[in-house]
PDB file with one MODEL, atoms N, CA, C and O in Angstrom:
MODEL        1
ATOM      1  N   UNK A   1      34.828   9.980   6.180  1.00  0.00           N
ATOM      2  CA  UNK A   1      33.444  10.282   6.499  1.00  0.00           C
ATOM      3  C   UNK A   1      32.502   9.141   6.024  1.00  0.00           C
ATOM      4  O   UNK A   1      31.546   8.787   6.715  1.00  0.00           O
ATOM      5  N   UNK A   2      32.803   8.565   4.803  1.00  0.00           N
ATOM      6  CA  UNK A   2      32.002   7.539   4.292  1.00  0.00           C
ATOM      7  C   UNK A   2      31.984   6.361   5.179  1.00  0.00           C
ATOM      8  O   UNK A   2      30.940   5.733   5.358  1.00  0.00           O
ATOM      9  N   UNK A   3      33.151   6.022   5.769  1.00  0.00           N
ATOM     10  CA  UNK A   3      33.253   4.858   6.667  1.00  0.00           C
ATOM     11  C   UNK A   3      32.369   5.066   7.914  1.00  0.00           C
ATOM     12  O   UNK A   3      31.760   4.128   8.428  1.00  0.00           O
ATOM     13  N   UNK A   4      32.320   6.301   8.371  1.00  0.00           N
ATOM     14  CA  UNK A   4      31.456   6.636   9.569  1.00  0.00           C
ATOM     15  C   UNK A   4      29.985   6.370   9.256  1.00  0.00           C
ATOM     16  O   UNK A   4      29.268   5.731  10.026  1.00  0.00           O
ATOM     17  N   UNK A   5      29.558   6.885   8.087  1.00  0.00           N
ATOM     18  CA  UNK A   5      28.156   6.657   7.628  1.00  0.00           C
ATOM     19  C   UNK A   5      27.878   5.193   7.501  1.00  0.00           C
ATOM     20  O   UNK A   5      26.856   4.707   7.984  1.00  0.00           O
ATOM     21  N   UNK A   6      28.773   4.477   6.858  1.00  0.00           N
ATOM     22  CA  UNK A   6      28.555   3.051   6.573  1.00  0.00           C
ATOM     23  C   UNK A   6      28.410   2.307   7.985  1.00  0.00           C
ATOM     24  O   UNK A   6      27.569   1.429   8.177  1.00  0.00           O
ATOM     25  N   UNK A   7      29.278   2.732   8.908  1.00  0.00           N
ATOM     26  CA  UNK A   7      29.276   2.098  10.263  1.00  0.00           C
ATOM     27  C   UNK A   7      27.956   2.367  10.915  1.00  0.00           C
ATOM     28  O   UNK A   7      27.384   1.448  11.501  1.00  0.00           O
ATOM     29  N   UNK A   8      27.433   3.564  10.854  1.00  0.00           N
ATOM     30  CA  UNK A   8      26.211   3.863  11.513  1.00  0.00           C
ATOM     31  C   UNK A   8      25.017   3.088  10.820  1.00  0.00           C
ATOM     32  O   UNK A   8      24.138   2.562  11.503  1.00  0.00           O
ATOM     33  N   UNK A   9      25.020   3.041   9.530  1.00  0.00           N
ATOM     34  CA  UNK A   9      24.018   2.310   8.778  1.00  0.00           C
ATOM     35  C   UNK A   9      24.025   0.872   9.150  1.00  0.00           C
ATOM     36  O   UNK A   9      22.957   0.283   9.314  1.00  0.00           O
ATOM     37  N   UNK A  10      25.235   0.239   9.300  1.00  0.00           N
ATOM     38  CA  UNK A  10      25.346  -1.155   9.649  1.00  0.00           C
ATOM     39  C   UNK A  10      24.859  -1.369  11.034  1.00  0.00           C
ATOM     40  O   UNK A  10      24.203  -2.378  11.293  1.00  0.00           O
ATOM     41  N   UNK A  11      25.146  -0.460  11.964  1.00  0.00           N
ATOM     42  CA  UNK A  11      24.689  -0.599  13.340  1.00  0.00           C
ATOM     43  C   UNK A  11      23.097  -0.527  13.377  1.00  0.00           C
ATOM     44  O   UNK A  11      22.399  -1.282  14.056  1.00  0.00           O
ATOM     45  N   UNK A  12      22.653   0.425  12.603  1.00  0.00           N
ATOM     46  CA  UNK A  12      21.161   0.537  12.581  1.00  0.00           C
ATOM     47  C   UNK A  12      20.481  -0.744  12.045  1.00  0.00           C
ATOM     48  O   UNK A  12      19.509  -1.227  12.626  1.00  0.00           O
ATOM     49  N   UNK A  13      21.001  -1.275  10.944  1.00  0.00           N
ATOM     50  CA  UNK A  13      20.506  -2.518  10.376  1.00  0.00           C
ATOM     51  C   UNK A  13      20.629  -3.667  11.328  1.00  0.00           C
ATOM     52  O   UNK A  13      19.721  -4.494  11.410  1.00  0.00           O
ATOM     53  N   UNK A  14      21.743  -3.752  12.069  1.00  0.00           N
ATOM     54  CA  UNK A  14      21.932  -4.813  13.039  1.00  0.00           C
ATOM     55  C   UNK A  14      20.885  -4.704  14.121  1.00  0.00           C
ATOM     56  O   UNK A  14      20.312  -5.719  14.518  1.00  0.00           O
ATOM     57  N   UNK A  15      20.614  -3.502  14.615  1.00  0.00           N
ATOM     58  CA  UNK A  15      19.626  -3.251  15.666  1.00  0.00           C
ATOM     59  C   UNK A  15      18.263  -3.664  15.125  1.00  0.00           C
ATOM     60  O   UNK A  15      17.491  -4.269  15.868  1.00  0.00           O
ATOM     61  N   UNK A  16      17.929  -3.375  13.882  1.00  0.00           N
ATOM     62  CA  UNK A  16      16.602  -3.780  13.330  1.00  0.00           C
ATOM     63  C   UNK A  16      16.541  -5.307  13.279  1.00  0.00           C
ATOM     64  O   UNK A  16      15.495  -5.882  13.581  1.00  0.00           O
ATOM     65  N   UNK A  17      17.624  -5.972  12.908  1.00  0.00           N
ATOM     66  CA  UNK A  17      17.582  -7.455  12.823  1.00  0.00           C
ATOM     67  C   UNK A  17      17.490  -8.038  14.230  1.00  0.00           C
ATOM     68  O   UNK A  17      16.814  -9.049  14.424  1.00  0.00           O
ATOM     69  N   UNK A  18      18.132  -7.449  15.191  1.00  0.00           N
ATOM     70  CA  UNK A  18      18.029  -7.916  16.601  1.00  0.00           C
ATOM     71  C   UNK A  18      16.599  -7.752  17.040  1.00  0.00           C
ATOM     72  O   UNK A  18      16.157  -8.532  17.884  1.00  0.00           O
ATOM     73  N   UNK A  19      15.823  -6.780  16.526  1.00  0.00           N
ATOM     74  CA  UNK A  19      14.436  -6.579  16.900  1.00  0.00           C
ATOM     75  C   UNK A  19      13.498  -7.500  16.177  1.00  0.00           C
ATOM     76  O   UNK A  19      12.280  -7.391  16.316  1.00  0.00           O
ATOM     77  N   UNK A  20      14.079  -8.452  15.366  1.00  0.00           N
ATOM     78  CA  UNK A  20      13.294  -9.421  14.671  1.00  0.00           C
ATOM     79  C   UNK A  20      12.804  -9.018  13.291  1.00  0.00           C
ATOM     80  O   UNK A  20      11.937  -9.667  12.707  1.00  0.00           O
ATOM     81  N   UNK A  21      13.383  -7.921  12.775  1.00  0.00           N
ATOM     82  CA  UNK A  21      13.002  -7.479  11.453  1.00  0.00           C
ATOM     83  C   UNK A  21      14.065  -7.900  10.409  1.00  0.00           C
ATOM     84  O   UNK A  21      15.218  -8.178  10.740  1.00  0.00           O
ATOM     85  N   UNK A  22      13.622  -7.934   9.135  1.00  0.00           N
ATOM     86  CA  UNK A  22      14.543  -8.311   8.053  1.00  0.00           C
ATOM     87  C   UNK A  22      14.296  -7.359   6.944  1.00  0.00           C
ATOM     88  O   UNK A  22      13.176  -6.877   6.777  1.00  0.00           O
ATOM     89  N   UNK A  23      15.337  -7.061   6.155  1.00  0.00           N
ATOM     90  CA  UNK A  23      15.128  -6.124   5.009  1.00  0.00           C
ATOM     91  C   UNK A  23      14.536  -6.860   3.845  1.00  0.00           C
ATOM     92  O   UNK A  23      14.841  -8.037   3.651  1.00  0.00           O
ATOM     93  N   UNK A  24      13.721  -6.233   3.079  1.00  0.00           N
ATOM     94  CA  UNK A  24      13.147  -6.757   1.882  1.00  0.00           C
ATOM     95  C   UNK A  24      13.194  -5.714   0.800  1.00  0.00           C
ATOM     96  O   UNK A  24      13.305  -4.529   1.115  1.00  0.00           O
ATOM     97  N   UNK A  25      13.113  -6.095  -0.487  1.00  0.00           N
ATOM     98  CA  UNK A  25      13.088  -5.232  -1.610  1.00  0.00           C
ATOM     99  C   UNK A  25      11.731  -5.313  -2.217  1.00  0.00           C
ATOM    100  O   UNK A  25      11.205  -6.415  -2.377  1.00  0.00           O
ATOM    101  N   UNK A  26      11.130  -4.201  -2.565  1.00  0.00           N
ATOM    102  CA  UNK A  26       9.828  -4.225  -3.287  1.00  0.00           C
ATOM    103  C   UNK A  26       9.950  -3.326  -4.437  1.00  0.00           C
ATOM    104  O   UNK A  26      10.691  -2.344  -4.401  1.00  0.00           O
ATOM    105  N   UNK A  27       9.231  -3.642  -5.473  1.00  0.00           N
ATOM    106  CA  UNK A  27       9.150  -2.856  -6.654  1.00  0.00           C
ATOM    107  C   UNK A  27       7.783  -2.183  -6.692  1.00  0.00           C
ATOM    108  O   UNK A  27       6.752  -2.828  -6.499  1.00  0.00           O
ATOM    109  N   UNK A  28       7.794  -0.881  -6.944  1.00  0.00           N
ATOM    110  CA  UNK A  28       6.533  -0.164  -7.027  1.00  0.00           C
ATOM    111  C   UNK A  28       6.475   0.611  -8.305  1.00  0.00           C
ATOM    112  O   UNK A  28       7.505   0.854  -8.934  1.00  0.00           O
ATOM    113  N   UNK A  29       5.242   1.021  -8.718  1.00  0.00           N
ATOM    114  CA  UNK A  29       5.124   1.691  -9.998  1.00  0.00           C
ATOM    115  C   UNK A  29       5.906   3.009 -10.002  1.00  0.00           C
ATOM    116  O   UNK A  29       5.931   3.706  -8.987  1.00  0.00           O
ATOM    117  N   UNK A  30       6.523   3.352 -11.088  1.00  0.00           N
ATOM    118  CA  UNK A  30       7.321   4.602 -11.257  1.00  0.00           C
ATOM    119  C   UNK A  30       6.359   5.753 -11.546  1.00  0.00           C
ATOM    120  O   UNK A  30       5.850   5.879 -12.660  1.00  0.00           O
ATOM    121  N   UNK A  31       6.113   6.595 -10.532  1.00  0.00           N
ATOM    122  CA  UNK A  31       5.179   7.652 -10.768  1.00  0.00           C
ATOM    123  C   UNK A  31       5.619   8.754 -11.670  1.00  0.00           C
ATOM    124  O   UNK A  31       4.857   9.650 -12.032  1.00  0.00           O
ATOM    125  N   UNK A  32       6.896   8.661 -12.030  1.00  0.00           N
ATOM    126  CA  UNK A  32       7.526   9.652 -12.955  1.00  0.00           C
ATOM    127  C   UNK A  32       7.293   9.360 -14.463  1.00  0.00           C
ATOM    128  O   UNK A  32       7.527  10.199 -15.332  1.00  0.00           O
ATOM    129  N   UNK A  33       6.812   8.105 -14.717  1.00  0.00           N
ATOM    130  CA  UNK A  33       6.593   7.714 -16.110  1.00  0.00           C
ATOM    131  C   UNK A  33       5.562   8.550 -16.778  1.00  0.00           C
ATOM    132  O   UNK A  33       4.586   8.937 -16.134  1.00  0.00           O
ATOM    133  N   UNK A  34       5.718   8.848 -18.024  1.00  0.00           N
ATOM    134  CA  UNK A  34       4.689   9.709 -18.663  1.00  0.00           C
ATOM    135  C   UNK A  34       3.280   9.108 -18.697  1.00  0.00           C
ATOM    136  O   UNK A  34       2.315   9.872 -18.684  1.00  0.00           O
ATOM    137  N   UNK A  35       3.115   7.832 -18.737  1.00  0.00           N
ATOM    138  CA  UNK A  35       1.796   7.269 -18.822  1.00  0.00           C
ATOM    139  C   UNK A  35       1.212   6.894 -17.478  1.00  0.00           C
ATOM    140  O   UNK A  35       0.125   6.318 -17.426  1.00  0.00           O
ATOM    141  N   UNK A  36       1.890   7.196 -16.399  1.00  0.00           N
ATOM    142  CA  UNK A  36       1.427   6.753 -15.052  1.00  0.00           C
ATOM    143  C   UNK A  36       0.002   7.216 -14.746  1.00  0.00           C
ATOM    144  O   UNK A  36      -0.843   6.415 -14.347  1.00  0.00           O
ATOM    145  N   UNK A  37      -0.258   8.503 -14.934  1.00  0.00           N
ATOM    146  CA  UNK A  37      -1.516   9.087 -14.519  1.00  0.00           C
ATOM    147  C   UNK A  37      -2.683   8.488 -15.356  1.00  0.00           C
ATOM    148  O   UNK A  37      -3.760   8.211 -14.828  1.00  0.00           O
ATOM    149  N   UNK A  38      -2.427   8.295 -16.706  1.00  0.00           N
ATOM    150  CA  UNK A  38      -3.491   7.710 -17.515  1.00  0.00           C
ATOM    151  C   UNK A  38      -3.679   6.197 -17.174  1.00  0.00           C
ATOM    152  O   UNK A  38      -4.795   5.691 -17.297  1.00  0.00           O
ATOM    153  N   UNK A  39      -2.667   5.507 -16.771  1.00  0.00           N
ATOM    154  CA  UNK A  39      -2.814   4.184 -16.355  1.00  0.00           C
ATOM    155  C   UNK A  39      -3.579   4.043 -15.069  1.00  0.00           C
ATOM    156  O   UNK A  39      -4.371   3.115 -14.902  1.00  0.00           O
ATOM    157  N   UNK A  40      -3.349   4.944 -14.180  1.00  0.00           N
ATOM    158  CA  UNK A  40      -4.175   5.009 -12.931  1.00  0.00           C
ATOM    159  C   UNK A  40      -5.627   5.226 -13.259  1.00  0.00           C
ATOM    160  O   UNK A  40      -6.497   4.531 -12.734  1.00  0.00           O
ATOM    161  N   UNK A  41      -5.892   6.156 -14.096  1.00  0.00           N
ATOM    162  CA  UNK A  41      -7.238   6.395 -14.522  1.00  0.00           C
ATOM    163  C   UNK A  41      -7.990   5.210 -15.180  1.00  0.00           C
ATOM    164  O   UNK A  41      -9.171   4.960 -14.939  1.00  0.00           O
ATOM    165  N   UNK A  42      -7.201   4.493 -16.040  1.00  0.00           N
ATOM    166  CA  UNK A  42      -7.719   3.353 -16.748  1.00  0.00           C
ATOM    167  C   UNK A  42      -8.076   2.272 -15.741  1.00  0.00           C
ATOM    168  O   UNK A  42      -9.159   1.690 -15.806  1.00  0.00           O
ATOM    169  N   UNK A  43      -7.157   2.000 -14.798  1.00  0.00           N
ATOM    170  CA  UNK A  43      -7.429   0.949 -13.841  1.00  0.00           C
ATOM    171  C   UNK A  43      -8.508   1.339 -12.831  1.00  0.00           C
ATOM    172  O   UNK A  43      -9.192   0.456 -12.315  1.00  0.00           O
ATOM    173  N   UNK A  44      -8.687   2.638 -12.528  1.00  0.00           N
ATOM    174  CA  UNK A  44      -9.721   3.086 -11.683  1.00  0.00           C
ATOM    175  C   UNK A  44     -11.094   2.955 -12.359  1.00  0.00           C
ATOM    176  O   UNK A  44     -12.090   2.587 -11.735  1.00  0.00           O
ATOM    177  N   UNK A  45     -11.102   3.267 -13.644  1.00  0.00           N
ATOM    178  CA  UNK A  45     -12.350   3.038 -14.407  1.00  0.00           C
ATOM    179  C   UNK A  45     -12.770   1.614 -14.471  1.00  0.00           C
ATOM    180  O   UNK A  45     -13.950   1.287 -14.344  1.00  0.00           O
ATOM    181  N   UNK A  46     -11.777   0.741 -14.674  1.00  0.00           N
ATOM    182  CA  UNK A  46     -12.075  -0.730 -14.653  1.00  0.00           C
ATOM    183  C   UNK A  46     -12.639  -1.185 -13.320  1.00  0.00           C
ATOM    184  O   UNK A  46     -13.637  -1.905 -13.273  1.00  0.00           O
ATOM    185  N   UNK A  47     -11.992  -0.758 -12.222  1.00  0.00           N
ATOM    186  CA  UNK A  47     -12.381  -1.218 -10.954  1.00  0.00           C
ATOM    187  C   UNK A  47     -13.857  -0.625 -10.652  1.00  0.00           C
ATOM    188  O   UNK A  47     -14.711  -1.319 -10.098  1.00  0.00           O
ATOM    189  N   UNK A  48     -14.078   0.622 -11.031  1.00  0.00           N
ATOM    190  CA  UNK A  48     -15.411   1.251 -10.701  1.00  0.00           C
ATOM    191  C   UNK A  48     -16.490   0.497 -11.586  1.00  0.00           C
ATOM    192  O   UNK A  48     -17.601   0.265 -11.110  1.00  0.00           O
ATOM    193  N   UNK A  49     -16.187   0.151 -12.758  1.00  0.00           N
ATOM    194  CA  UNK A  49     -17.189  -0.577 -13.615  1.00  0.00           C
ATOM    195  C   UNK A  49     -17.389  -1.925 -13.038  1.00  0.00           C
ATOM    196  O   UNK A  49     -18.531  -2.384 -13.011  1.00  0.00           O
ATOM    197  N   UNK A  50     -16.378  -2.612 -12.569  1.00  0.00           N
ATOM    198  CA  UNK A  50     -16.532  -3.932 -11.965  1.00  0.00           C
ATOM    199  C   UNK A  50     -17.367  -3.907 -10.767  1.00  0.00           C
ATOM    200  O   UNK A  50     -18.246  -4.749 -10.582  1.00  0.00           O
ATOM    201  N   UNK A  51     -17.093  -2.888  -9.888  1.00  0.00           N
ATOM    202  CA  UNK A  51     -17.893  -2.679  -8.611  1.00  0.00           C
ATOM    203  C   UNK A  51     -19.340  -2.380  -8.910  1.00  0.00           C
ATOM    204  O   UNK A  51     -20.243  -2.852  -8.219  1.00  0.00           O
ATOM    205  N   UNK A  52     -19.555  -1.585  -9.954  1.00  0.00           N
ATOM    206  CA  UNK A  52     -20.969  -1.222 -10.281  1.00  0.00           C
ATOM    207  C   UNK A  52     -21.750  -2.383 -10.764  1.00  0.00           C
ATOM    208  O   UNK A  52     -22.973  -2.423 -10.634  1.00  0.00           O
ATOM    209  N   UNK A  53     -21.030  -3.376 -11.347  1.00  0.00           N
ATOM    210  CA  UNK A  53     -21.789  -4.615 -11.844  1.00  0.00           C
ATOM    211  C   UNK A  53     -21.979  -5.667 -10.787  1.00  0.00           C
ATOM    212  O   UNK A  53     -22.628  -6.682 -11.040  1.00  0.00           O
ATOM    213  N   UNK A  54     -21.427  -5.457  -9.597  1.00  0.00           N
ATOM    214  CA  UNK A  54     -21.488  -6.453  -8.560  1.00  0.00           C
ATOM    215  C   UNK A  54     -22.305  -6.030  -7.358  1.00  0.00           C
ATOM    216  O   UNK A  54     -21.769  -5.502  -6.384  1.00  0.00           O
ATOM    217  N   UNK A  55     -23.583  -6.259  -7.430  1.00  0.00           N
ATOM    218  CA  UNK A  55     -24.564  -5.795  -6.391  1.00  0.00           C
ATOM    219  C   UNK A  55     -24.216  -6.509  -5.071  1.00  0.00           C
ATOM    220  O   UNK A  55     -24.331  -5.899  -4.008  1.00  0.00           O
ATOM    221  N   UNK A  56     -23.802  -7.755  -5.112  1.00  0.00           N
ATOM    222  CA  UNK A  56     -23.518  -8.433  -3.797  1.00  0.00           C
ATOM    223  C   UNK A  56     -22.292  -7.757  -3.122  1.00  0.00           C
ATOM    224  O   UNK A  56     -22.263  -7.628  -1.898  1.00  0.00           O
ATOM    225  N   UNK A  57     -21.285  -7.327  -3.915  1.00  0.00           N
ATOM    226  CA  UNK A  57     -20.140  -6.674  -3.310  1.00  0.00           C
ATOM    227  C   UNK A  57     -20.600  -5.329  -2.637  1.00  0.00           C
ATOM    228  O   UNK A  57     -20.176  -4.987  -1.533  1.00  0.00           O
ATOM    229  N   UNK A  58     -21.506  -4.577  -3.384  1.00  0.00           N
ATOM    230  CA  UNK A  58     -21.930  -3.302  -2.856  1.00  0.00           C
ATOM    231  C   UNK A  58     -22.714  -3.536  -1.611  1.00  0.00           C
ATOM    232  O   UNK A  58     -22.567  -2.755  -0.671  1.00  0.00           O
ATOM    233  N   UNK A  59     -23.529  -4.536  -1.522  1.00  0.00           N
ATOM    234  CA  UNK A  59     -24.257  -4.835  -0.328  1.00  0.00           C
ATOM    235  C   UNK A  59     -23.355  -5.227   0.827  1.00  0.00           C
ATOM    236  O   UNK A  59     -23.586  -4.817   1.965  1.00  0.00           O
ATOM    237  N   UNK A  60     -22.345  -6.005   0.547  1.00  0.00           N
ATOM    238  CA  UNK A  60     -21.357  -6.416   1.538  1.00  0.00           C
ATOM    239  C   UNK A  60     -20.638  -5.165   2.084  1.00  0.00           C
ATOM    240  O   UNK A  60     -20.486  -4.996   3.294  1.00  0.00           O
ATOM    241  N   UNK A  61     -20.221  -4.334   1.192  1.00  0.00           N
ATOM    242  CA  UNK A  61     -19.516  -3.124   1.631  1.00  0.00           C
ATOM    243  C   UNK A  61     -20.391  -2.196   2.473  1.00  0.00           C
ATOM    244  O   UNK A  61     -19.928  -1.615   3.455  1.00  0.00           O
ATOM    245  N   UNK A  62     -21.618  -2.068   2.092  1.00  0.00           N
ATOM    246  CA  UNK A  62     -22.597  -1.261   2.860  1.00  0.00           C
ATOM    247  C   UNK A  62     -22.796  -1.815   4.277  1.00  0.00           C
ATOM    248  O   UNK A  62     -22.831  -1.072   5.259  1.00  0.00           O
ATOM    249  N   UNK A  63     -22.924  -3.134   4.345  1.00  0.00           N
ATOM    250  CA  UNK A  63     -23.060  -3.817   5.649  1.00  0.00           C
ATOM    251  C   UNK A  63     -21.756  -3.638   6.509  1.00  0.00           C
ATOM    252  O   UNK A  63     -21.813  -3.359   7.707  1.00  0.00           O
ATOM    253  N   UNK A  64     -20.630  -3.807   5.854  1.00  0.00           N
ATOM    254  CA  UNK A  64     -19.366  -3.657   6.662  1.00  0.00           C
ATOM    255  C   UNK A  64     -19.247  -2.261   7.162  1.00  0.00           C
ATOM    256  O   UNK A  64     -18.787  -2.053   8.284  1.00  0.00           O
ATOM    257  N   UNK A  65     -19.647  -1.270   6.367  1.00  0.00           N
ATOM    258  CA  UNK A  65     -19.604   0.174   6.800  1.00  0.00           C
ATOM    259  C   UNK A  65     -20.576   0.406   7.923  1.00  0.00           C
ATOM    260  O   UNK A  65     -20.267   1.139   8.863  1.00  0.00           O
ATOM    261  N   UNK A  66     -21.765  -0.208   7.853  1.00  0.00           N
ATOM    262  CA  UNK A  66     -22.658  -0.014   8.950  1.00  0.00           C
ATOM    263  C   UNK A  66     -22.178  -0.649  10.256  1.00  0.00           C
ATOM    264  O   UNK A  66     -22.436  -0.142  11.348  1.00  0.00           O
ATOM    265  N   UNK A  67     -21.468  -1.779  10.109  1.00  0.00           N
ATOM    266  CA  UNK A  67     -20.877  -2.442  11.281  1.00  0.00           C
ATOM    267  C   UNK A  67     -19.838  -1.536  11.930  1.00  0.00           C
ATOM    268  O   UNK A  67     -19.767  -1.422  13.154  1.00  0.00           O
ATOM    269  N   UNK A  68     -19.020  -0.884  11.068  1.00  0.00           N
ATOM    270  CA  UNK A  68     -17.975  -0.011  11.609  1.00  0.00           C
ATOM    271  C   UNK A  68     -18.609   1.206  12.249  1.00  0.00           C
ATOM    272  O   UNK A  68     -18.177   1.632  13.320  1.00  0.00           O
ATOM    273  N   UNK A  69     -19.631   1.779  11.615  1.00  0.00           N
ATOM    274  CA  UNK A  69     -20.373   2.909  12.165  1.00  0.00           C
ATOM    275  C   UNK A  69     -20.954   2.554  13.575  1.00  0.00           C
ATOM    276  O   UNK A  69     -20.845   3.313  14.538  1.00  0.00           O
ATOM    277  N   UNK A  70     -21.534   1.426  13.615  1.00  0.00           N
ATOM    278  CA  UNK A  70     -22.175   0.949  14.884  1.00  0.00           C
ATOM    279  C   UNK A  70     -21.133   0.775  15.946  1.00  0.00           C
ATOM    280  O   UNK A  70     -21.410   1.107  17.098  1.00  0.00           O
ATOM    281  N   UNK A  71     -19.932   0.272  15.645  1.00  0.00           N
ATOM    282  CA  UNK A  71     -18.890   0.076  16.585  1.00  0.00           C
ATOM    283  C   UNK A  71     -18.251   1.318  17.121  1.00  0.00           C
ATOM    284  O   UNK A  71     -17.688   1.314  18.215  1.00  0.00           O
ATOM    285  N   UNK A  72     -18.332   2.418  16.336  1.00  0.00           N
ATOM    286  CA  UNK A  72     -17.670   3.624  16.737  1.00  0.00           C
ATOM    287  C   UNK A  72     -18.705   4.601  17.380  1.00  0.00           C
ATOM    288  O   UNK A  72     -18.306   5.680  17.818  1.00  0.00           O
ATOM    289  N   UNK A  73     -19.939   4.276  17.444  1.00  0.00           N
ATOM    290  CA  UNK A  73     -20.942   5.173  18.085  1.00  0.00           C
ATOM    291  C   UNK A  73     -20.905   5.002  19.590  1.00  0.00           C
ATOM    292  O   UNK A  73     -21.662   5.658  20.305  1.00  0.00           O
TER     293      UNK A  73
ENDMDL
END
């Protein structure tokens, strides 16, 4: 049975490669770690504080949002 599964996986991967795709490996944060939630909060506070201090960024974001709103009306 394992050989059958391996064969199907190999065929699937070959089909994806023929479609012009390639496999990659990415590393993402481990959401199961005990400090994950607190680290998310810490980074969110830093980003919020940084955004609050940048009036030009806020103006840019507001203008971009109004452009999107105008395009969808």
